[in-house]
C-alpha atoms as one frame of an Amber mdcrd trajectory, in Angstrom:
protein
  75.113  30.249 127.498  76.128  26.896 128.960  79.723  26.123 128.030  80.561
  22.972 126.155  83.266  20.722 127.583  86.753  21.613 126.368  87.816  19.714
 123.273  91.013  17.783 123.915  92.029  17.655 120.281  95.569  17.198 118.977
  97.455  20.431 118.303  97.051  20.357 114.530  93.336  19.601 114.816  92.967
  22.660 117.071  95.011  24.685 114.598  92.830  23.500 111.712  89.604  24.383
 113.534  90.897  27.824 114.517  92.274  28.647 111.061  89.183  27.505 109.139
  86.752  29.391 111.385  88.991  32.486 111.359  89.167  32.506 107.562  85.410
  31.919 107.206  84.557  34.760 109.589  87.245  36.937 107.998  85.781  36.316
 104.558  82.323  37.296 105.814  83.689  40.601 107.131  85.501  41.234 103.831
  82.184  40.808 102.006  80.796  43.597 104.196  83.866  45.726 103.328  85.303
  45.457 106.839  88.820  44.325 107.821  89.152  40.536 107.921  90.826  40.783
 111.342  87.437  41.655 112.909  86.006  38.322 111.799  89.175  36.501 112.832
  88.899  37.910 116.356  85.231  36.901 116.415  86.235  33.326 115.549  88.428
  33.204 118.645  85.653  34.752 120.738  83.233  32.040 119.585  85.671  29.217
 120.373  87.028  30.819 123.556  85.715  31.336 127.100  83.323  34.128 126.107
  81.011  31.756 124.186  81.641  28.040 123.612  84.800  27.666 125.732  85.998
  24.720 123.638  89.547  25.962 123.051  92.316  27.702 124.950  95.372  29.565
 123.705  98.111  27.063 124.534 101.862  27.578 124.269 102.039  26.262 120.707
  99.429  28.770 119.544 101.278  31.531 121.383 104.466  30.735 119.446 102.583
  30.868 116.137 101.004  34.140 117.258 104.475  35.593 117.929 105.460  34.736
 114.355 102.258  36.414 113.201 103.185  39.572 115.131 106.663  39.464 113.574
 105.286  39.339 110.023 102.574  41.942 110.668 105.180  44.387 111.939 107.354
  43.712 108.873 104.391  44.388 106.566 103.767  47.693 108.362 107.455  48.609
 108.066 107.568  47.796 104.346 104.782  50.303 103.742 106.833  53.108 105.309
 109.265  55.203 103.341 111.894  56.838 105.561 111.742  59.935 103.364 108.074
  60.276 104.355 109.095  60.285 108.019 111.559  63.057 107.253 108.747  65.087
 105.675 106.563  64.737 108.787 109.452  65.709 111.053 109.773  69.268 109.808
 107.846  72.478 110.396 104.093  72.413 110.686 103.886  68.784 109.568 105.750
  67.801 112.715 103.303  69.769 114.867 100.375  68.017 113.176 101.858  64.589
 113.921 102.719  65.507 117.518  99.274  66.925 118.317  97.607  63.886 116.706
  99.646  61.683 119.042 100.083  63.495 122.339  96.529  64.821 122.734  95.142
  61.242 122.518  97.868  59.693 124.688  97.358  62.382 127.322  93.573  62.023
 127.177  93.706  58.232 127.417  96.128  58.429 130.336  93.894  60.956 132.127
  90.807  58.750 131.726  92.705  55.709 133.031  93.960  57.687 136.028  90.425
  58.910 136.714  89.416  55.252 137.073  92.339  54.625 139.464  94.437  52.499
 137.120  98.089  52.136 138.045 100.775  54.115 136.214 101.961  51.539 133.645
  98.475  50.271 132.639  97.321  53.892 132.370 100.204  54.703 130.016  99.309
  51.675 127.898  95.726  52.893 127.649  97.034  56.239 126.406  99.354  54.489
 123.952  96.572  52.339 122.501  94.319  55.407 122.206  97.080  57.392 120.458
  98.131  54.888 117.804  96.829  54.788 114.236  97.048  51.460 112.434  98.944
  52.281 109.256  98.012  49.068 107.351  94.322  49.580 108.178  94.444  53.261
 107.157  96.057  52.334 103.837  93.384  49.701 103.174  90.485  52.046 104.045
  91.832  54.844 101.837  92.400  52.403  98.968  88.818  51.154  99.249  87.561
  54.757  99.156  89.841  55.657  96.231  91.465  58.399  98.308  94.943  56.979
  98.931  96.629  59.409  96.504  94.536  62.416  97.514  96.009  65.310  99.510
  94.171  64.310 102.700  94.887  60.629 102.105  98.620  61.313 101.885  98.510
  63.482 105.010  96.685  60.738 106.930  99.340  58.212 105.910 102.252  60.497
 106.808 100.839  61.240 110.269 100.048  57.550 110.816 103.648  56.649 109.916
 105.088  59.120 112.408 102.678  58.090 115.167 103.343  54.351 114.649 107.100
  54.898 114.880 106.692  57.028 118.019 104.292  54.514 119.598 106.648  51.584
 119.064 109.532  53.612 120.488 107.509  54.357 123.634 106.520  50.689 123.779
 110.200  49.778 123.920 110.691  52.119 126.876 107.636  50.756 128.737 108.652
  47.129 128.328 112.196  47.844 129.489 111.177  49.794 132.607 108.589  47.208
 133.654 111.014  45.588 136.120 111.531  48.939 137.834 107.863  49.922 137.930
 107.600  49.229 141.659 110.876  50.967 142.507 111.357  54.506 143.742 111.366
  57.441 141.350 115.165  57.652 141.256 115.573  54.033 140.124 112.702  54.417
 137.681 114.282  57.541 136.231 117.627  55.803 135.815 115.973  52.855 134.077
 114.106  55.165 131.686 117.335  57.041 130.916 119.160  53.776 130.160 116.305
  52.580 127.949 116.160  55.851 126.034 119.934  55.551 125.578 119.473  52.078
 124.092 116.859  53.363 121.668 119.064  56.319 120.693 121.911  53.878 119.944
 119.520  51.699 117.902 118.258  54.714 115.946 121.852  55.871 115.415 122.715
  52.427 114.022 119.705  52.649 111.722 120.670  56.149 110.565 124.203  54.970
 109.822 122.824  51.969 107.948 120.476  54.245 106.012 123.292  56.641 105.065
 125.493  53.749 104.014 122.644  52.403 101.915 122.158  55.819 100.329 125.842
  56.008  99.404 125.725  52.551  97.884 122.551  53.304  95.974 124.220  56.383
  94.490 126.083  53.826  92.428 123.217  52.841  90.172 121.633  49.491  91.099
 124.755  48.538  93.095 123.024  46.663  95.919 120.506  45.105  93.549 123.358
  43.883  91.354 125.234  42.423  94.334 122.049  40.745  95.514 121.523  39.243
  92.060 125.072  37.847  92.114 124.507  36.328  95.562 121.209  34.767  94.488
 122.936  33.309  91.419 125.512  31.620  93.657 122.860  30.246  96.033 121.108
  27.182  94.687 118.522  26.835  97.427 114.943  27.836  96.702 113.544  31.023
  98.195 117.041  32.349  98.906 115.794  35.928  98.554 113.312  35.387 101.388
 116.026  33.969 103.628 118.372  36.909 102.944 115.674  39.493 103.645 114.553
  37.813 106.853 118.169  37.435 107.976 118.637  41.195 107.531 115.539  41.934
 109.624 116.433  39.325 112.260 119.832  40.969 112.778 118.108  44.122 114.023
 115.452  42.148 115.926 118.253  40.249 117.703 120.043  43.520 118.473 116.985
  44.949 120.179 116.399  41.755 122.150 120.040  41.754 123.250 119.551  45.356
 124.407 116.543  44.293 126.488 113.914  45.712 124.132 111.109  43.820 122.389
 112.041  42.176 119.092 109.309  43.977 117.138 111.098  47.311 117.622 114.138
  46.139 115.644 112.016  44.233 113.112 109.889  47.293 112.440 112.799  49.681
 111.967 114.800  47.185 109.879 111.899  46.560 107.516 111.642  50.330 106.977
 115.179  50.277 105.564 114.156  47.871 102.822 112.929  49.677  99.721 112.507
  49.256  95.973 115.463  51.573  95.447 117.657  49.392  97.663 116.945  45.855
  96.475 115.168  46.548  93.205 111.446  46.682  92.477 111.226  43.005  91.443
 112.958  41.676  94.570 111.012  44.030  96.844 107.653  43.062  95.369 108.499
  39.364  95.561 109.474  39.644  99.227 106.440  41.784 100.055 104.066  39.410
  98.258 105.513  36.305  99.938 105.533  37.894 103.395 102.003  39.190 102.930
 100.830  35.755 101.800 102.359  33.962 104.787 101.016  36.542 107.209  97.492
  37.125 105.942  96.915  33.573 104.745  98.029  31.731 107.856  99.858  33.412
 110.736  97.827  36.625 111.135  94.444  34.827 111.303  95.860  32.602 114.063
  97.174  35.686 115.905  93.857  37.559 115.737  91.836  34.451 116.569  94.210
  33.969 119.516  93.271  37.450 120.730  89.659  36.303 120.628  90.567  33.249
 122.706  92.142  35.517 125.338  89.185  37.906 125.256  86.790  37.411 128.155
  83.578  39.407 128.060  82.686  38.210 131.542  85.866  39.795 132.924  84.535
  43.295 132.214  82.958  44.854 135.277  84.060  48.471 134.768  81.504  49.387
 132.118  82.138  53.060 132.798  85.810  52.569 131.942  84.878  50.796 128.708
  82.547  53.617 127.675  85.086  56.267 128.670  87.942  54.641 126.712  85.812
  54.242 123.588  84.599  57.836 123.915  88.047  59.312 124.466  89.426  57.190
 121.604  87.055  58.801 119.137  87.106  62.302 120.575  90.798  62.819 121.320
  92.139  61.364 118.073  89.772  63.398 115.930  90.414  66.553 117.966  94.194
  66.007 117.920  94.237  65.463 114.160  91.871  68.376 113.583  93.880  70.870
 115.640  97.136  69.733 114.060  95.700  70.049 110.560  94.270  73.493 111.304
  97.678  74.584 112.575  99.160  73.337 109.293  96.755  75.603 107.398  94.033
  73.175 106.306  90.430  74.287 106.045  87.824  73.118 108.556  86.409  70.206
 106.550  89.814  68.928 105.434  91.113  69.094 108.992  88.104  67.180 110.317
  88.466  64.547 107.588  92.111  64.069 108.530  91.186  63.627 112.198  88.551
  61.026 111.342  91.000  59.185 109.083  93.450  58.747 111.962  90.889  57.041
 114.175  91.315  53.409 113.064  93.491  51.428 115.520  93.222  47.921 114.158
  96.365  45.835 113.770  98.965  47.946 115.566  96.787  48.687 118.599  95.953
  45.007 118.983  99.626  44.062 118.654 100.560  46.513 121.421  97.676  45.422
 123.671  98.592  41.765 123.137 102.257  42.390 124.020 101.253  44.290 127.162
  98.946  41.436 128.186 101.558  38.754 127.495 104.126  40.697 129.539 101.713
  40.980 132.461 101.506  44.774 132.243  97.712  44.820 131.904  95.067  42.420
 133.182  92.408  40.438 131.333  89.708  43.054 131.886  91.739  45.958 130.507
  92.975  43.775 127.630  89.379  42.907 126.715  88.389  46.589 126.907  91.257
  47.588 124.602  90.291  44.860 122.124  86.711  46.179 122.035  88.013  49.728
 121.566  90.238  48.646 118.667  87.388  46.786 116.981  84.820  49.590 117.445
  87.089  52.346 116.113  88.178  50.207 113.162  84.590  49.296 112.269  83.355
  52.886 112.392  86.229  54.668 110.631  85.468  53.521 107.027  81.832  54.644
 107.316  82.671  57.985 108.951  85.538  58.660 106.547  83.375  57.907 103.503
  80.807  60.432 104.682  83.517  62.940 105.503  85.078  62.712 102.041  81.613
  63.140 100.480  81.064  66.192 102.705  84.516  67.468 101.765  83.577  67.238
  98.091  80.806  69.839  98.615  83.225  72.386 100.117  83.739  75.544  98.120
  87.166  77.167  97.873
């Protein structure tokens, strides 16, 4: 296709064009019961260098995309209950979560190494293969009416654990990037320092969580104090400001420690709960954050991924096929083996493995961060985007069939 000349439109005209097309394409995908983000990425692909080449992702759009990432990570964190993490960190449940993560990350890394990728890009391939997008999994299970089922709850608990582990590893990778070309001794020291930073961050979160638990033992104590503070504050949307300030404290801490801001934002948002701030305040914050993200910032972020995507940059078609293949195979096998170890029957174990296969939002966030930090090139970024889209598109269909098959199983 012959490219059109680039449109030199003012920033807000570009933003308008990108947002409208992203929402239109997203709405089309929703009508076909697919995640809106697929259509939003397609909007960027249409406007970007792959097709029309009429728009580029400039610095202003990158800033808006960063805000979109921030809110998407908060939404993911709000859906996680720390008690659920504790459940998946004991006994056979822990083994299930570990196998569902480390078999895919090892398989993805091995495939990348087989195609002669360097160490850090190969680890990122493994990380993107290993992750399960919690928000996408929740949405798929809700659409299938299986969110509260035994397998649905197991899928969510494993996805929670794997997302937390993936973001922790992401923090290590980003911090050791500067030492990636150093000798093994320097690299080892850098990794040790980074792990120490994360341990300190987790310790701070644990202390905060225990303090919160003690305060919540006094019935509605924090909610009551929050109500008093909101009564004193006359400004509108004071609740939103207080909540974001709380999350930004941890995001700033992680940035000061040399880690990416999403690590702190993710963990801080996990601390927020209905029990802590009250169901009304929590739902108001969640609804407002979700509205800002899904109505404006997230479509710009996903469309921006489409603008960065370059189909013409892909020359390693074997690598693309191998990554897609290992993404399906290793995640399903990892989930299946873990579930079998936990005592689930064959069909239930296979259903769980299939349910973990959607990458979606979190995989794209990680791939985008790696690309922005210069850790992966345009070709590998485009391959990882395709992998995320393909696995997300196929999981609802496969999981629907698997649940129907599961319903025919005899005890």
